[in-house]
N, CA, C and O of each residue as an XYZ file, in Angstrom:
308
protein
N       0.953     -1.214     -0.265
C      -0.173     -0.117     -0.135
C       1.087      1.031     -0.086
O       2.162      0.824      0.478
N       0.709      2.317     -0.818
C       1.072      3.958     -0.699
C       0.629      4.462      0.385
O      -0.321      3.854      0.879
N       0.940      5.228      0.841
C       0.178      6.264      2.057
C       0.365      5.518      3.068
O       0.846      4.399      3.249
N      -0.337      6.739      4.036
C      -0.818      6.082      5.336
C      -1.995      5.121      5.321
O      -2.956      5.516      4.662
N      -2.110      3.969      5.898
C      -3.293      3.625      6.089
C      -4.429      4.219      6.393
O      -4.368      4.315      7.619
N      -5.414      4.672      6.053
C      -6.516      5.300      5.962
C      -7.349      5.482      7.233
O      -7.751      6.538      7.721
N      -7.541      4.086      7.713
C      -7.690      4.439      8.805
C      -6.646      5.114     10.398
O      -7.009      5.363     11.548
N      -5.760      5.174      9.949
C      -4.490      5.970     11.071
C      -5.128      7.349     10.894
O      -5.271      8.045     11.899
N      -5.534      7.815      9.661
C      -5.568      9.329      9.163
C      -7.148      9.491      9.979
O      -8.127      8.747      9.939
N      -6.894     10.918     10.787
C      -7.729     11.598     11.463
C      -8.938     12.209     10.561
O      -8.782     12.159      9.341
N     -10.132     12.783     11.078
C     -11.247     12.836      9.824
C     -10.321     13.968      8.523
O     -10.189     13.864      7.303
N      -9.902     14.853      9.392
C      -9.088     16.116      8.350
C      -8.436     15.823      7.584
O      -8.546     16.140      6.400
N      -7.359     14.954      8.205
C      -6.661     14.390      7.373
C      -6.815     13.172      6.089
O      -6.053     12.902      5.160
N      -8.109     12.607      6.484
C      -8.867     11.628      5.651
C      -9.068     12.677      4.391
O      -8.529     12.623      3.286
N     -10.085     13.728      4.939
C     -11.040     14.480      3.382
C      -9.561     14.924      2.989
O      -9.149     14.347      1.983
N      -8.535     15.974      3.664
C      -7.531     16.641      2.672
C      -7.049     14.992      1.768
O      -7.342     15.002      0.572
N      -6.575     14.085      2.133
C      -6.526     12.976      1.058
C      -7.390     12.695      0.082
O      -7.043     12.516     -1.086
N      -8.667     12.635      0.530
C      -9.696     12.691     -0.525
C      -9.668     13.905     -0.851
O     -10.569     13.852     -1.687
N      -9.420     14.724     -0.855
C      -9.670     16.097     -1.619
C      -7.949     15.934     -3.426
O      -7.746     15.960     -4.640
N      -7.407     15.802     -2.198
C      -5.976     15.353     -2.944
C      -6.429     14.477     -4.193
O      -6.496     14.929     -5.336
N      -6.723     13.199     -3.843
C      -6.882     12.151     -4.788
C      -7.754     12.310     -5.709
O      -7.433     11.976     -6.849
N      -8.671     12.687     -5.539
C      -9.939     13.165     -6.345
C      -9.189     14.753     -7.528
O      -9.672     14.926     -8.647
N      -8.640     15.202     -7.270
C      -8.113     16.571     -8.043
C      -7.162     16.075     -8.834
O      -6.904     16.721     -9.850
N      -6.523     15.000     -8.606
C      -5.528     14.380     -9.467
C      -5.761     13.443    -10.664
O      -5.039     13.393    -11.660
N      -7.360     12.373    -10.336
C      -7.297     11.805    -10.905
C      -7.644     12.064    -12.709
O      -7.358     11.157    -13.491
N      -8.150     13.122    -13.122
C      -8.443     13.534    -14.602
C      -7.037     13.168    -15.292
O      -6.813     12.480    -16.287
N      -5.982     14.000    -14.250
C      -4.712     13.423    -14.883
C      -4.201     12.385    -14.971
O      -3.577     12.120    -15.999
N      -4.317     11.298    -13.740
C      -3.797     10.267    -14.009
C      -4.735      9.433    -14.769
O      -4.171      8.622    -15.503
N      -5.917      9.417    -14.786
C      -6.406      8.545    -16.089
C      -5.952      9.346    -17.424
O      -5.421      8.744    -18.357
N      -6.052      9.927    -17.438
C      -5.488     11.051    -19.353
C      -3.755     10.510    -19.206
O      -3.322     10.551    -20.357
N      -2.814     10.111    -18.410
C      -1.534     10.758    -18.786
C      -0.744      9.533    -17.819
O       0.393      9.196    -18.148
N      -1.254      9.042    -16.895
C      -0.059      8.004    -16.232
C      -0.165      6.896    -16.264
O      -1.338      6.536    -16.366
N       0.719      5.942    -16.214
C       0.805      4.789    -16.786
C       0.050      4.075    -15.845
O      -0.571      4.339    -14.815
N       0.305      3.073    -16.535
C      -0.869      1.459    -16.094
C      -0.458      1.245    -14.457
O      -1.183      1.031    -13.486
N       0.526      1.346    -14.531
C       0.737      0.952    -12.769
C       0.337      2.439    -11.731
O      -0.289      2.494    -10.673
N       0.964      3.499    -12.517
C      -0.099      4.804    -11.715
C      -1.361      4.805    -11.381
O      -1.815      4.906    -10.241
N      -2.260      4.630    -12.924
C      -4.228      4.200    -12.502
C      -4.241      3.079    -11.492
O      -4.894      2.936    -10.458
N      -3.238      2.245    -12.148
C      -3.733      1.498    -10.571
C      -3.119      1.046     -9.285
O      -3.264     -0.005     -8.660
N      -2.223      2.361     -8.992
C      -2.143      2.627     -7.617
C      -3.007      3.553     -7.312
O      -3.615      3.515     -6.242
N      -3.170      4.437     -8.137
C      -4.717      5.750     -8.041
C      -5.770      5.057     -7.650
O      -6.574      5.631     -6.915
N      -6.024      3.618     -8.061
C      -7.357      2.983     -8.280
C      -7.656      2.957     -6.645
O      -8.490      3.550     -5.962
N      -6.197      1.637     -6.196
C      -6.526      1.287     -5.037
C      -6.519      1.887     -3.811
O      -7.060      1.562     -2.754
N      -5.437      3.334     -4.274
C      -5.425      4.266     -3.077
C      -7.004      5.030     -2.517
O      -7.592      5.244     -1.457
N      -7.230      5.291     -4.248
C      -9.202      6.107     -4.086
C      -9.933      5.160     -3.093
O     -10.463      5.526     -2.044
N      -9.882      3.721     -3.639
C     -10.942      2.535     -2.701
C     -10.510      2.716     -1.722
O     -11.503      3.090     -1.097
N      -9.477      2.742     -0.859
C      -9.261      2.840      0.402
C     -10.106      3.879      0.904
O     -11.128      3.828      1.588
N      -9.350      4.996      0.333
C      -9.736      5.932      1.053
C     -11.413      6.375      1.590
O     -11.987      6.771      2.605
N     -11.753      5.961     -0.008
C     -13.427      6.015      0.252
C     -13.970      4.912      1.254
O     -14.784      5.058      2.165
N     -13.604      4.285      1.028
C     -13.992      2.997      1.879
C     -13.778      3.529      3.271
O     -14.797      3.596      3.958
N     -12.560      3.950      3.860
C     -12.409      4.595      4.962
C     -13.304      5.554      5.415
O     -13.669      5.447      6.586
N     -13.944      6.909      4.423
C     -14.431      7.007      4.771
C     -16.204      6.777      5.006
O     -16.858      7.155      5.979
N     -16.623      6.158      3.982
C     -17.921      5.576      3.847
C     -18.054      4.871      5.605
O     -18.912      5.219      6.416
N     -16.817      3.694      5.886
C     -16.861      3.233      6.956
C     -17.626      4.053      8.156
O     -18.648      3.847      8.810
N     -16.250      5.477      8.110
C     -16.924      6.549      9.569
C     -18.080      7.451      9.278
O     -18.600      8.271     10.034
N     -18.413      7.125      7.937
C     -19.878      8.062      7.739
C     -20.872      7.163      7.083
O     -21.215      7.362      5.917
N     -21.421      6.021      7.913
C     -22.027      5.218      7.147
C     -23.722      5.625      6.412
O     -24.358      4.968      5.588
N     -24.184      7.284      7.262
C     -25.522      7.700      7.774
C     -25.087      9.551      7.168
O     -25.376     10.620      7.706
N     -24.240      9.246      5.756
C     -23.985     10.726      5.312
C     -25.216     10.894      4.684
O     -25.971     10.029      4.240
N     -25.358     12.345      4.699
C     -26.680     13.089      4.107
C     -26.255     12.737      2.375
O     -25.120     12.686      1.900
N     -27.438     12.547      1.741
C     -27.291     12.288     -0.007
C     -28.356     12.810     -0.033
O     -29.401     12.728      0.613
N     -27.705     13.788     -1.484
C     -29.220     14.528     -2.122
C     -29.396     14.109     -3.064
O     -28.654     13.632     -3.922
N     -31.072     14.345     -2.940
C     -31.959     13.118     -3.392
C     -31.538     13.386     -5.221
O     -31.830     12.547     -6.073
N     -30.817     14.711     -5.542
C     -30.745     14.618     -6.931
C     -29.228     13.807     -7.268
O     -28.655     14.113     -8.314
N     -28.492     12.585     -6.184
C     -27.493     12.273     -6.665
C     -28.052     11.148     -6.655
O     -27.183     10.289     -6.510
N     -29.571     10.488     -6.775
C     -30.259      9.065     -6.929
C     -30.243      9.380     -8.414
O     -29.959     10.304     -9.177
N     -30.796      7.852     -8.432
C     -31.060      7.378     -9.719
C     -32.481      8.313    -10.233
O     -32.776      9.074    -11.156
N     -33.040      7.807     -9.175
C     -34.309      8.822     -9.127
C     -34.318     10.138     -9.498
O     -35.159     10.535    -10.305
N     -33.336     11.020     -8.928
C     -32.827     12.352     -9.168
C     -32.980     12.634    -10.494
O     -33.640     13.404    -11.191
N     -31.689     11.266    -10.704
C     -31.578     11.488    -12.380
C     -32.332     11.214    -13.032
O     -32.185     12.024    -13.948
N     -33.285     10.485    -13.330
C     -34.183     10.193    -14.023
C     -35.331     11.751    -13.970
O     -35.907     12.100    -15.001
N     -35.445     12.246    -13.128
C     -36.324     13.121    -12.582
C     -35.639     14.125    -13.668
O     -36.166     14.170    -14.779
N     -34.660     14.816    -13.447
C     -33.731     15.683    -14.350
C     -33.648     15.776    -15.532
O     -33.446     16.822    -16.151
N     -33.893     13.953    -16.294
C     -34.124     13.667    -17.574
C     -35.125     14.167    -18.144
O     -35.018     15.005    -19.040
N     -36.068     13.788    -17.770
C     -37.485     14.666    -17.464
C     -38.451     15.678    -17.640
O     -39.553     15.898    -18.143
N     -37.269     16.343    -16.811
C     -38.026     17.775    -16.574
C     -36.941     18.794    -17.324
O     -37.339     19.958    -17.344
N     -35.733     18.583    -17.900
C     -34.946     19.235    -18.302
C     -33.705     19.732    -17.608
O     -33.901     19.461    -16.423
N     -32.429     20.367    -17.732
C     -31.581     20.902    -16.842
C     -31.610     21.368    -15.496
O     -30.588     21.818    -14.977
């Protein structure tokens, strides 16, 4: 594993790591080697998994559900 075990990060550190990995995602996808993309995928899954473990009842916006997406598709932007 690359980086600190997500379970050892405090909430602020975890959020900072998530922000960083999401910010670099597009560039890694477009220009990273296969190994870099694989490592990025693994690290993102670790960090996101830890966030979801800590926040199982996080707020979910109705617009970010399938039903919300279908509504947007039928009523316009």
